[in-house]
N, C-alpha and C positions, 0 to 999 in steps of 0.2 A: 750127348747119350739118345738120340732118334726119340725125342719129345719127351723124355722122361725125364721127371724133377731127378736134382741131383741127391736128395734123400727126403727122408722124413720131414728134418727142419723146412723145405721146401713145397711139403703137399700139403693144400689145404684142405683134403679130405681126414688127412691124416691129424690136423690141428682141431677140426671139425668133430673129429672120434674123441679125442680128449676132452674138448669143453663141453659135451655131451656127458660125457660120463661123471667130471665134476661138476653139473649142473645134477644130476640125477642122485648123487651122494648128498649135497645141499638140501634139495627138496625132499629125500629120504628122511632127514635127518630133520628137518622140519615137522613132519608128518609122522615122525615115531611117537611122540610123548600123546599122540593122536589116535594112535594104534590106527593107523591107517598106512596102507602099501601105495606109490605111486600110483598102480594101476588102480587101486581103489576111489582115490582121491579123483582122477579122472573123470572114472566113470559116475561114480555121484557128485561130482560137481556137474558133470553134464546132465544127468538126469535132475538134480537139481534148475539146473538152467530150463531144459525143457517145460518141467513143470510149471516152474513161472511163469513160461510163455502162453501157458492155458492146455499145454498137452501131456500127454501119458504116454509115452514111446513104445515101443514094442523091442526086444532086445536085438534085433536087426537095426532100428531105428538108433537106438543110443550109440550101438558100436559105429555106426555113418558118420553120427554127431563127433564120437568123438575119435575115430580112427584106427579103431582097435580091432583086430578080427573077433566075427562070430565066436566062435570058439571062447579065446579067451573073455570076450565080454558074457558068455554066458558062466564060467567059473567063477569069475568074478562078482557078478551078479549073485550066484549063491552064496558065495563067503561075505556080501552087504546086507542080503536076506537074513543071513544067518547071525549076524552080528544086529540084529532088529533095525537097520538104515533103510531098507528098501521094502517094501510090499509088490508082490506081481499079484496080478490077477487075472483071470481069463477073460481074454478079449470078446466081447458078446459077437461081435463081427467075424470071428475066427477063433474055432476054440482050440484048437492047436498053437495059437499065438499067445504071451503074456504081456499085459501093458504093467509098466512100472511106475510106480507110485511113490517119491521119498515120504520118509516115516517125518513126525515131527523130531523125535532123536536125530535123523539124517540131516534134518535142515539146520537144526542147532551146529550137527557139525561140520556142517559143509557152511555154515557162516564163519566158521571159526578158521576152519582150514583153509579156504581162499585164502582170505587176508595174509594167512603163516607164508602159503606160497607165494602171493604175490609179493609181500616183503623180498622173498629168496631173491625173486625175478629180478627186484628192483635195486638189489645191491649186487646182482650178481653181471648184469647187461650195462650197471654203471659207467663201465670201462671205457662200452662203445659210443656212451655219449660225448667223449673226450677226445682229442685230438681232431684231425681235419682229414677228411670230413666227420663230420660227428654223426651219431646214430641214436636220438631219440628215441624212444620207446616207440610212439609209431611209426618212424621210420627204420627201425630196426624190425618190425613187427612187417613191414612191407618185404623186407630183404629177405627175412624167412620166410613167409608165405608163397613169395617168387623163386625160393630154391626149393620149396616142397611142391613148385608145381603146383598152389593154389591159386595163382594170380597174380 
């Protein structure tokens, strides 16, 4: 067939798509009781992590850390701010930019949501750690980083 697969059953991309959809559904189910969407969780947890490292990112820096586009980041940040989870303050060095600080309520929610999502990840990716070659958490993460073009 001129290098084409015999069908979807032989296509890694097809299975990656289905895997991603299943993982996203499971993460969404874990976040629903916390009133967070998956994009809200990603940006909240990234803002929390950057704040914990001593930084107060602007939206562009948060977007880069999270791997989200700037427009989506802006929309989600506004929702997180409306929920009282993030504060946006004017950057003293660039009055067009806003610095992001997670609120105490946001910190509490991040500290609840992160372990919930990590539990989903552990259960979801457990089958990759069986068989030969086994992919434990670090090995699977390294493979996914390579596939994402990040190293």
